[in-house]
MITI-698092 format. One record per residue (C-alpha): y, z, x; residue number from 1. Coordinates in nm, 3 decimals. Each point is the difference from the previous one (the first is absolute). Example, Ala and Ser with C-alpha at 12.3 -4.5 7.8 and 13.67 -1.06 7.14 Angstrom:
! residues 2
+---------+---------+---------+-----+
:       y :       z :       x : seq :
+---------+---------+---------+-----+
:  -0.450 :   0.780 :   1.230 :   1 :
:   0.344 :  -0.066 :   0.137 :   2 :
+---------+---------+---------+-----+
! end
This chain:
! residues 417
+---------+---------+---------+-----+
:       y :       z :       x : seq :
+---------+---------+---------+-----+
:   1.772 :  -9.075 :   4.900 :   1 :
:  -0.272 :  -0.149 :  -0.220 :   2 :
:  -0.028 :   0.100 :  -0.365 :   3 :
:  -0.344 :   0.144 :   0.069 :   4 :
:   0.158 :   0.247 :   0.241 :   5 :
:   0.232 :   0.132 :  -0.273 :   6 :
:  -0.208 :   0.003 :  -0.318 :   7 :
:  -0.223 :   0.306 :  -0.033 :   8 :
:  -0.326 :  -0.019 :   0.194 :   9 :
:  -0.285 :  -0.001 :  -0.252 :  10 :
:  -0.277 :  -0.017 :   0.261 :  11 :
:  -0.140 :   0.343 :  -0.101 :  12 :
:  -0.045 :  -0.132 :  -0.354 :  13 :
:  -0.160 :  -0.326 :   0.114 :  14 :
:  -0.242 :   0.151 :   0.248 :  15 :
:  -0.070 :   0.347 :  -0.136 :  16 :
:  -0.209 :   0.034 :  -0.315 :  17 :
:   0.047 :   0.377 :  -0.009 :  18 :
:   0.374 :  -0.023 :   0.055 :  19 :
:   0.024 :  -0.239 :  -0.297 :  20 :
:  -0.159 :   0.270 :  -0.215 :  21 :
:   0.245 :   0.258 :   0.135 :  22 :
:   0.300 :  -0.227 :  -0.057 :  23 :
:  -0.103 :  -0.078 :  -0.360 :  24 :
:  -0.077 :   0.367 :  -0.067 :  25 :
:   0.340 :   0.117 :   0.126 :  26 :
:   0.186 :  -0.267 :  -0.196 :  27 :
:  -0.169 :   0.098 :  -0.326 :  28 :
:   0.015 :   0.373 :   0.067 :  29 :
:   0.367 :   0.021 :   0.101 :  30 :
:   0.106 :  -0.205 :  -0.302 :  31 :
:  -0.169 :   0.255 :  -0.224 :  32 :
:   0.139 :   0.296 :   0.192 :  33 :
:   0.352 :  -0.144 :  -0.037 :  34 :
:  -0.054 :  -0.014 :  -0.376 :  35 :
:  -0.114 :   0.363 :  -0.013 :  36 :
:   0.290 :   0.123 :   0.215 :  37 :
:   0.247 :  -0.111 :  -0.268 :  38 :
:  -0.218 :   0.124 :  -0.286 :  39 :
:  -0.045 :   0.349 :   0.149 :  40 :
:   0.372 :   0.056 :   0.047 :  41 :
:   0.092 :  -0.132 :  -0.344 :  42 :
:  -0.278 :   0.185 :  -0.184 :  43 :
:   0.079 :   0.333 :   0.163 :  44 :
:   0.370 :  -0.041 :  -0.075 :  45 :
:  -0.077 :  -0.099 :  -0.362 :  46 :
:  -0.218 :   0.312 :  -0.038 :  47 :
:   0.234 :   0.249 :   0.170 :  48 :
:   0.347 :  -0.151 :   0.016 :  49 :
:   0.015 :   0.150 :   0.349 :  50 :
:   0.070 :  -0.178 :   0.328 :  51 :
:  -0.144 :   0.306 :   0.173 :  52 :
:  -0.342 :  -0.068 :  -0.150 :  53 :
:   0.027 :  -0.364 :   0.112 :  54 :
:   0.065 :   0.115 :   0.357 :  55 :
:  -0.286 :   0.251 :  -0.024 :  56 :
:  -0.237 :  -0.282 :  -0.096 :  57 :
:   0.104 :  -0.174 :   0.322 :  58 :
:  -0.075 :   0.325 :   0.184 :  59 :
:  -0.340 :   0.031 :  -0.168 :  60 :
:  -0.080 :  -0.348 :   0.132 :  61 :
:   0.157 :   0.047 :   0.342 :  62 :
:  -0.159 :   0.333 :   0.095 :  63 :
:  -0.361 :  -0.111 :  -0.055 :  64 :
:   0.086 :  -0.338 :   0.154 :  65 :
:   0.099 :   0.175 :   0.322 :  66 :
:  -0.312 :   0.218 :  -0.010 :  67 :
:  -0.218 :  -0.304 :  -0.064 :  68 :
:   0.160 :  -0.187 :   0.287 :  69 :
:  -0.075 :   0.279 :   0.248 :  70 :
:  -0.352 :   0.062 :  -0.135 :  71 :
:  -0.064 :  -0.374 :  -0.009 :  72 :
:   0.082 :  -0.026 :   0.368 :  73 :
:  -0.273 :   0.251 :   0.088 :  74 :
:  -0.257 :  -0.143 :  -0.243 :  75 :
:   0.067 :  -0.361 :   0.104 :  76 :
:  -0.104 :   0.090 :   0.354 :  77 :
:  -0.321 :   0.173 :  -0.115 :  78 :
:  -0.152 :  -0.213 :  -0.276 :  79 :
:  -0.036 :  -0.356 :  -0.123 :  80 :
:   0.357 :  -0.104 :  -0.078 :  81 :
:  -0.120 :  -0.238 :  -0.270 :  82 :
:  -0.160 :   0.284 :  -0.195 :  83 :
:   0.312 :   0.213 :   0.038 :  84 :
:   0.222 :  -0.282 :  -0.128 :  85 :
:  -0.225 :  -0.084 :  -0.295 :  86 :
:  -0.052 :   0.364 :  -0.098 :  87 :
:   0.371 :   0.080 :   0.007 :  88 :
:   0.092 :  -0.310 :  -0.204 :  89 :
:  -0.263 :   0.098 :  -0.257 :  90 :
:   0.165 :   0.344 :  -0.017 :  91 :
:   0.339 :  -0.164 :  -0.057 :  92 :
:  -0.149 :  -0.211 :  -0.282 :  93 :
:  -0.119 :   0.323 :  -0.165 :  94 :
:   0.351 :   0.143 :   0.026 :  95 :
:   0.154 :  -0.307 :  -0.166 :  96 :
:  -0.266 :   0.011 :  -0.274 :  97 :
:   0.092 :   0.361 :  -0.080 :  98 :
:   0.369 :  -0.096 :  -0.015 :  99 :
:  -0.083 :  -0.280 :  -0.243 : 100 :
:  -0.208 :   0.223 :  -0.230 : 101 :
:   0.271 :   0.267 :   0.009 : 102 :
:   0.271 :  -0.255 :  -0.085 : 103 :
:  -0.190 :  -0.115 :  -0.310 : 104 :
:  -0.025 :   0.355 :  -0.137 : 105 :
:   0.235 :   0.096 :  -0.285 : 106 :
:   0.148 :   0.268 :   0.228 : 107 :
:  -0.050 :  -0.081 :   0.371 : 108 :
:  -0.030 :   0.301 :   0.231 : 109 :
:   0.246 :   0.035 :   0.286 : 110 :
:  -0.248 :   0.205 :   0.206 : 111 :
:  -0.254 :  -0.284 :  -0.015 : 112 :
:   0.263 :  -0.236 :   0.144 : 113 :
:   0.069 :   0.237 :   0.291 : 114 :
:  -0.371 :   0.045 :   0.080 : 115 :
:  -0.071 :  -0.374 :  -0.024 : 116 :
:   0.297 :  -0.081 :   0.223 : 117 :
:  -0.133 :   0.244 :   0.260 : 118 :
:  -0.346 :  -0.161 :  -0.006 : 119 :
:   0.152 :  -0.347 :   0.036 : 120 :
:   0.222 :   0.108 :   0.291 : 121 :
:  -0.297 :   0.157 :   0.182 : 122 :
:  -0.210 :  -0.314 :  -0.050 : 123 :
:   0.281 :  -0.227 :   0.119 : 124 :
:   0.040 :   0.202 :   0.320 : 125 :
:  -0.371 :  -0.011 :   0.079 : 126 :
:  -0.042 :  -0.372 :  -0.066 : 127 :
:   0.318 :  -0.121 :   0.171 : 128 :
:  -0.079 :   0.186 :   0.322 : 129 :
:  -0.360 :  -0.123 :   0.011 : 130 :
:   0.111 :  -0.355 :  -0.077 : 131 :
:   0.256 :  -0.004 :   0.281 : 132 :
:  -0.263 :   0.129 :   0.242 : 133 :
:  -0.240 :  -0.275 :  -0.112 : 134 :
:   0.236 :  -0.297 :   0.049 : 135 :
:  -0.072 :  -0.063 :   0.374 : 136 :
:  -0.370 :  -0.031 :  -0.077 : 137 :
:   0.074 :  -0.242 :  -0.285 : 138 :
:   0.230 :  -0.246 :   0.179 : 139 :
:  -0.033 :   0.062 :   0.376 : 140 :
:   0.267 :   0.156 :   0.216 : 141 :
:   0.161 :  -0.335 :   0.084 : 142 :
:   0.099 :  -0.055 :  -0.365 : 143 :
:   0.137 :   0.342 :  -0.086 : 144 :
:   0.362 :  -0.118 :  -0.035 : 145 :
:  -0.106 :  -0.278 :  -0.239 : 146 :
:  -0.208 :   0.248 :  -0.202 : 147 :
:   0.291 :   0.246 :  -0.019 : 148 :
:   0.232 :  -0.277 :  -0.125 : 149 :
:  -0.248 :  -0.102 :  -0.270 : 150 :
:  -0.042 :   0.364 :  -0.099 : 151 :
:   0.377 :   0.039 :  -0.032 : 152 :
:   0.005 :  -0.290 :  -0.248 : 153 :
:  -0.230 :   0.190 :  -0.234 : 154 :
:   0.231 :   0.303 :   0.028 : 155 :
:   0.316 :  -0.197 :  -0.077 : 156 :
:  -0.154 :  -0.193 :  -0.290 : 157 :
:  -0.114 :   0.328 :  -0.151 : 158 :
:   0.344 :   0.154 :   0.056 : 159 :
:   0.182 :  -0.290 :  -0.167 : 160 :
:  -0.238 :  -0.108 :  -0.278 : 161 :
:  -0.171 :   0.329 :  -0.090 : 162 :
:   0.304 :   0.194 :  -0.129 : 163 :
:   0.127 :  -0.304 :  -0.193 : 164 :
:  -0.336 :  -0.043 :  -0.173 : 165 :
:  -0.013 :   0.375 :  -0.062 : 166 :
:   0.336 :  -0.007 :  -0.175 : 167 :
:  -0.116 :  -0.281 :  -0.227 : 168 :
:  -0.323 :   0.182 :  -0.088 : 169 :
:   0.181 :   0.328 :  -0.073 : 170 :
:   0.242 :  -0.183 :  -0.228 : 171 :
:  -0.292 :  -0.181 :  -0.170 : 172 :
:  -0.347 :   0.150 :  -0.043 : 173 :
:   0.099 :   0.329 :   0.164 : 174 :
:  -0.110 :   0.244 :   0.267 : 175 :
:  -0.371 :  -0.016 :  -0.080 : 176 :
:  -0.003 :  -0.374 :   0.067 : 177 :
:   0.161 :   0.057 :   0.341 : 178 :
:  -0.264 :   0.249 :   0.108 : 179 :
:  -0.283 :  -0.209 :  -0.144 : 180 :
:   0.117 :  -0.302 :   0.199 : 181 :
:   0.023 :   0.205 :   0.319 : 182 :
:  -0.346 :   0.148 :  -0.058 : 183 :
:  -0.138 :  -0.353 :  -0.043 : 184 :
:   0.168 :  -0.128 :   0.318 : 185 :
:  -0.132 :   0.301 :   0.192 : 186 :
:  -0.355 :  -0.067 :  -0.122 : 187 :
:   0.035 :  -0.362 :   0.117 : 188 :
:   0.129 :   0.131 :   0.334 : 189 :
:  -0.297 :   0.234 :   0.034 : 190 :
:  -0.247 :  -0.282 :  -0.065 : 191 :
:   0.169 :  -0.227 :   0.257 : 192 :
:  -0.003 :   0.272 :   0.265 : 193 :
:  -0.367 :   0.080 :  -0.073 : 194 :
:  -0.078 :  -0.352 :   0.125 : 195 :
:   0.122 :   0.084 :   0.352 : 196 :
:  -0.256 :   0.043 :   0.274 : 197 :
:  -0.060 :   0.353 :   0.131 : 198 :
:   0.291 :   0.119 :   0.217 : 199 :
:  -0.133 :   0.288 :   0.207 : 200 :
:   0.236 :   0.133 :   0.270 : 201 :
:  -0.089 :  -0.080 :   0.359 : 202 :
:  -0.106 :   0.326 :   0.161 : 203 :
:   0.084 :   0.221 :  -0.295 : 204 :
:   0.245 :   0.288 :  -0.017 : 205 :
:  -0.250 :   0.273 :   0.081 : 206 :
:  -0.051 :   0.320 :  -0.196 : 207 :
:   0.302 :   0.196 :   0.119 : 208 :
:   0.206 :   0.203 :  -0.245 : 209 :
:   0.228 :  -0.236 :  -0.201 : 210 :
:   0.314 :   0.158 :   0.143 : 211 :
:  -0.133 :  -0.052 :   0.353 : 212 :
:  -0.081 :  -0.360 :  -0.089 : 213 :
:   0.356 :  -0.057 :  -0.121 : 214 :
:   0.131 :   0.169 :   0.316 : 215 :
:  -0.204 :  -0.243 :   0.210 : 216 :
:   0.171 :  -0.291 :  -0.172 : 217 :
:   0.340 :   0.159 :   0.057 : 218 :
:  -0.077 :   0.052 :   0.369 : 219 :
:  -0.101 :  -0.364 :   0.038 : 220 :
:   0.322 :  -0.118 :  -0.169 : 221 :
:   0.205 :   0.227 :   0.229 : 222 :
:  -0.176 :  -0.122 :   0.314 : 223 :
:   0.061 :  -0.366 :  -0.085 : 224 :
:   0.380 :  -0.036 :   0.022 : 225 :
:  -0.010 :  -0.329 :  -0.189 : 226 :
:  -0.175 :   0.145 :  -0.305 : 227 :
:   0.219 :   0.309 :   0.001 : 228 :
:   0.309 :  -0.215 :   0.049 : 229 :
:  -0.098 :  -0.232 :  -0.284 : 230 :
:  -0.034 :   0.292 :  -0.241 : 231 :
:   0.335 :   0.145 :   0.109 : 232 :
:   0.167 :  -0.340 :  -0.034 : 233 :
:  -0.117 :  -0.034 :  -0.357 : 234 :
:   0.109 :   0.357 :  -0.069 : 235 :
:   0.352 :  -0.095 :   0.112 : 236 :
:   0.005 :  -0.266 :  -0.270 : 237 :
:  -0.161 :   0.196 :  -0.282 : 238 :
:   0.205 :   0.315 :   0.062 : 239 :
:   0.344 :  -0.156 :   0.051 : 240 :
:  -0.014 :  -0.346 :  -0.158 : 241 :
:  -0.156 :   0.069 :  -0.340 : 242 :
:   0.297 :  -0.035 :  -0.240 : 243 :
:  -0.183 :  -0.010 :  -0.337 : 244 :
:   0.129 :   0.343 :  -0.109 : 245 :
:   0.355 :  -0.137 :   0.041 : 246 :
:  -0.044 :  -0.294 :  -0.238 : 247 :
:   0.089 :   0.177 :  -0.329 : 248 :
:   0.320 :   0.147 :   0.147 : 249 :
:   0.080 :  -0.330 :   0.175 : 250 :
:  -0.029 :  -0.192 :  -0.328 : 251 :
:   0.201 :   0.262 :  -0.188 : 252 :
:   0.277 :  -0.007 :   0.260 : 253 :
:   0.030 :  -0.376 :   0.044 : 254 :
:  -0.170 :  -0.181 :  -0.293 : 255 :
:   0.070 :   0.215 :  -0.304 : 256 :
:  -0.347 :   0.150 :  -0.012 : 257 :
:  -0.161 :  -0.329 :  -0.107 : 258 :
:  -0.378 :   0.051 :  -0.023 : 259 :
:  -0.079 :  -0.366 :   0.069 : 260 :
:   0.196 :   0.019 :   0.326 : 261 :
:  -0.194 :   0.311 :   0.099 : 262 :
:  -0.323 :  -0.190 :  -0.062 : 263 :
:   0.118 :  -0.279 :   0.231 : 264 :
:   0.073 :   0.251 :   0.277 : 265 :
:  -0.345 :   0.156 :  -0.029 : 266 :
:  -0.167 :  -0.344 :   0.004 : 267 :
:   0.198 :  -0.156 :   0.286 : 268 :
:  -0.182 :   0.167 :   0.295 : 269 :
:  -0.341 :  -0.097 :  -0.143 : 270 :
:   0.118 :  -0.359 :  -0.053 : 271 :
:   0.117 :  -0.024 :   0.362 : 272 :
:  -0.322 :   0.158 :   0.120 : 273 :
:  -0.210 :  -0.250 :  -0.195 : 274 :
:   0.190 :  -0.297 :   0.143 : 275 :
:  -0.037 :   0.141 :   0.351 : 276 :
:  -0.374 :   0.047 :  -0.049 : 277 :
:  -0.038 :  -0.359 :  -0.122 : 278 :
:   0.182 :  -0.121 :   0.313 : 279 :
:  -0.183 :   0.232 :   0.241 : 280 :
:  -0.209 :  -0.258 :   0.189 : 281 :
:   0.208 :   0.051 :   0.312 : 282 :
:  -0.061 :   0.376 :   0.018 : 283 :
:  -0.356 :  -0.028 :   0.129 : 284 :
:   0.121 :  -0.224 :   0.284 : 285 :
:   0.275 :   0.220 :   0.145 : 286 :
:  -0.060 :   0.081 :   0.365 : 287 :
:   0.195 :   0.328 :   0.002 : 288 :
:  -0.078 :   0.164 :  -0.335 : 289 :
:   0.149 :   0.330 :   0.113 : 290 :
:   0.343 :  -0.153 :   0.046 : 291 :
:  -0.020 :  -0.187 :  -0.329 : 292 :
:  -0.104 :   0.322 :  -0.174 : 293 :
:   0.302 :   0.181 :   0.143 : 294 :
:   0.225 :  -0.283 :  -0.116 : 295 :
:  -0.154 :  -0.001 :  -0.349 : 296 :
:   0.065 :   0.371 :  -0.058 : 297 :
:   0.354 :  -0.042 :   0.136 : 298 :
:   0.050 :  -0.289 :  -0.244 : 299 :
:  -0.123 :   0.225 :  -0.279 : 300 :
:   0.261 :   0.264 :   0.085 : 301 :
:   0.284 :  -0.251 :   0.047 : 302 :
:  -0.083 :  -0.163 :  -0.334 : 303 :
:   0.017 :   0.334 :  -0.181 : 304 :
:   0.335 :   0.069 :   0.167 : 305 :
:   0.114 :  -0.346 :  -0.115 : 306 :
:  -0.110 :   0.083 :  -0.354 : 307 :
:   0.218 :   0.310 :   0.006 : 308 :
:   0.299 :  -0.193 :   0.140 : 309 :
:  -0.042 :  -0.275 :  -0.262 : 310 :
:   0.168 :   0.225 :  -0.257 : 311 :
:   0.332 :  -0.086 :   0.163 : 312 :
:  -0.061 :  -0.375 :   0.032 : 313 :
:   0.147 :  -0.259 :  -0.243 : 314 :
:  -0.341 :  -0.123 :  -0.124 : 315 :
:  -0.163 :   0.341 :   0.014 : 316 :
:  -0.306 :  -0.047 :  -0.223 : 317 :
:  -0.133 :  -0.321 :   0.165 : 318 :
:   0.060 :   0.155 :   0.341 : 319 :
:  -0.169 :   0.326 :  -0.102 : 320 :
:  -0.307 :  -0.188 :  -0.122 : 321 :
:  -0.007 :  -0.216 :   0.313 : 322 :
:   0.015 :   0.302 :   0.231 : 323 :
:  -0.271 :   0.181 :  -0.197 : 324 :
:  -0.222 :  -0.308 :   0.019 : 325 :
:   0.065 :  -0.011 :   0.374 : 326 :
:  -0.106 :   0.365 :   0.026 : 327 :
:  -0.328 :  -0.102 :  -0.167 : 328 :
:  -0.045 :  -0.267 :   0.267 : 329 :
:   0.040 :   0.260 :   0.275 : 330 :
:  -0.242 :   0.236 :  -0.175 : 331 :
:  -0.276 :  -0.260 :  -0.034 : 332 :
:   0.028 :  -0.132 :   0.356 : 333 :
:  -0.011 :   0.356 :   0.134 : 334 :
:  -0.290 :   0.091 :  -0.230 : 335 :
:  -0.208 :  -0.300 :   0.108 : 336 :
:   0.059 :   0.054 :   0.373 : 337 :
:  -0.040 :   0.378 :  -0.020 : 338 :
:  -0.329 :  -0.024 :  -0.187 : 339 :
:  -0.135 :  -0.261 :   0.243 : 340 :
:   0.099 :   0.206 :   0.306 : 341 :
:  -0.151 :   0.322 :  -0.136 : 342 :
:  -0.325 :  -0.160 :  -0.112 : 343 :
:  -0.046 :  -0.201 :   0.321 : 344 :
:   0.061 :   0.295 :   0.233 : 345 :
:  -0.219 :   0.256 :  -0.180 : 346 :
:  -0.375 :   0.031 :   0.064 : 347 :
:  -0.209 :  -0.054 :  -0.312 : 348 :
:  -0.130 :   0.357 :   0.004 : 349 :
:   0.362 :   0.125 :  -0.041 : 350 :
:   0.137 :  -0.270 :  -0.230 : 351 :
:  -0.031 :   0.210 :  -0.315 : 352 :
:   0.189 :   0.297 :   0.138 : 353 :
:   0.272 :  -0.201 :   0.176 : 354 :
:   0.040 :  -0.215 :  -0.313 : 355 :
:   0.042 :   0.317 :  -0.205 : 356 :
:   0.286 :   0.110 :   0.228 : 357 :
:   0.170 :  -0.337 :  -0.043 : 358 :
:  -0.047 :   0.003 :  -0.377 : 359 :
:   0.114 :   0.362 :  -0.025 : 360 :
:   0.325 :  -0.094 :   0.170 : 361 :
:   0.032 :  -0.302 :  -0.229 : 362 :
:  -0.054 :   0.225 :  -0.304 : 363 :
:   0.211 :   0.300 :   0.092 : 364 :
:   0.277 :  -0.188 :   0.184 : 365 :
:   0.146 :  -0.188 :  -0.300 : 366 :
:  -0.011 :   0.312 :  -0.219 : 367 :
:   0.191 :   0.198 :   0.263 : 368 :
:   0.226 :  -0.301 :   0.056 : 369 :
:   0.112 :   0.013 :  -0.363 : 370 :
:   0.077 :   0.370 :   0.045 : 371 :
:   0.205 :  -0.082 :   0.312 : 372 :
:   0.185 :  -0.274 :  -0.190 : 373 :
:   0.074 :   0.240 :  -0.284 : 374 :
:   0.132 :   0.256 :   0.248 : 375 :
:   0.226 :  -0.258 :   0.167 : 376 :
:   0.133 :  -0.095 :  -0.344 : 377 :
:   0.137 :   0.354 :  -0.033 : 378 :
:   0.210 :  -0.057 :   0.312 : 379 :
:   0.114 :  -0.359 :  -0.059 : 380 :
:   0.017 :  -0.259 :  -0.279 : 381 :
:  -0.327 :  -0.188 :  -0.059 : 382 :
:   0.106 :  -0.302 :   0.206 : 383 :
:   0.111 :   0.221 :   0.287 : 384 :
:  -0.326 :   0.197 :  -0.015 : 385 :
:  -0.197 :  -0.325 :   0.038 : 386 :
:   0.215 :  -0.103 :   0.298 : 387 :
:  -0.056 :   0.336 :   0.169 : 388 :
:  -0.375 :  -0.011 :  -0.061 : 389 :
:  -0.037 :  -0.358 :   0.122 : 390 :
:   0.195 :   0.063 :   0.319 : 391 :
:  -0.198 :   0.321 :   0.062 : 392 :
:  -0.318 :  -0.208 :  -0.023 : 393 :
:   0.134 :  -0.243 :   0.260 : 394 :
:   0.096 :   0.292 :   0.226 : 395 :
:  -0.354 :   0.137 :  -0.028 : 396 :
:  -0.147 :  -0.341 :   0.086 : 397 :
:   0.218 :  -0.035 :   0.309 : 398 :
:  -0.090 :   0.352 :   0.113 : 399 :
:  -0.374 :  -0.065 :  -0.034 : 400 :
:   0.024 :  -0.339 :   0.172 : 401 :
:   0.168 :   0.162 :   0.299 : 402 :
:  -0.218 :   0.313 :   0.007 : 403 :
:  -0.335 :  -0.182 :  -0.031 : 404 :
:   0.002 :  -0.303 :   0.235 : 405 :
:  -0.364 :  -0.080 :  -0.080 : 406 :
:   0.104 :  -0.060 :  -0.360 : 407 :
:   0.217 :  -0.290 :   0.113 : 408 :
:  -0.289 :  -0.141 :   0.202 : 409 :
:  -0.264 :   0.063 :  -0.269 : 410 :
:  -0.266 :  -0.260 :  -0.068 : 411 :
:  -0.307 :   0.022 :  -0.223 : 412 :
:  -0.320 :   0.078 :   0.188 : 413 :
:  -0.269 :  -0.266 :  -0.059 : 414 :
:  -0.274 :   0.260 :  -0.019 : 415 :
:   0.046 :   0.375 :  -0.020 : 416 :
:  -0.311 :   0.184 :   0.099 : 417 :
+---------+---------+---------+-----+
! end
């Protein structure tokens, strides 16, 4: 195999002016959002001394994010997606600006943090859904896998570098500097996205009631067994193979509660995902993407089970990190193929609503997966809970592969009308 078939395919960046703007905007934006994620948690804990308030901040982000995702699906099929993206990013910039001003006050207000977090979550849901719906028009349906791989790089870089930079800023100039930086990166993002050409949906989503519009997207996903199967496959991974809630107990049980070790565990999946994205050139050339997708989610589950079993191996920490990195590989390969299959098989007039279903699953699934992991940890030690969850993921994958034969035979459609 030639090196060019392994290294990530950058054709969408070389040939697509608009996609270059999107790539740069996401890279800058997600770095800033990673900074703010750390700052929000640390500021709220410093103000309240309560882990409950920290979790409630996550809820105040997550609830509006879900609402924005669903509303964004309807709006992205009815209006110029470019205007929706730009307007929502401008709203997010306003939320970060309020956080910055509040942080510089002698006595910051907790209520202002909650309200700003809600505004930011709503804006993120709207913009992410509209942006996913716009990608086929930006790169062409034959380069969707390459575009998804490039998009995943921006996510992983933000996941790895953003929190580290946030920790340094909190320890140095403080919370206000974190929010100011994120506001600045969001303004840059908004300007870059303003330079996109108009992205009006093909055919439009009509004027039906929003709930009926969402129902139409659900019906389409149910009628296409590949799209429905792809969403259920990913749900098997996010529900059963999301072990992050187990990391504190795992470190306490096996590594003396060392905080640096916990940080390595949290970083390992993102590191593996980044490496997989950089070596993703082969993904766009697979002839049976459905089968590879099934294998990638199975790899994800097996790797999480291996992480759990590593607690009883002689070199447990290196093995734990290696298995977690491998789980990140499975996640990225499945994410790239799933996104390409969904976007290629969905008509443009429905892309917003079907994208919102996919993103809703991707948002809610990991949160519920951490709850499932925490519940399993009440029945078994943390390593055993990870093994159970990983094997349950594999069982779900096998069941879906057998029950939905068209998923095994799935191919992207060159043009969905």
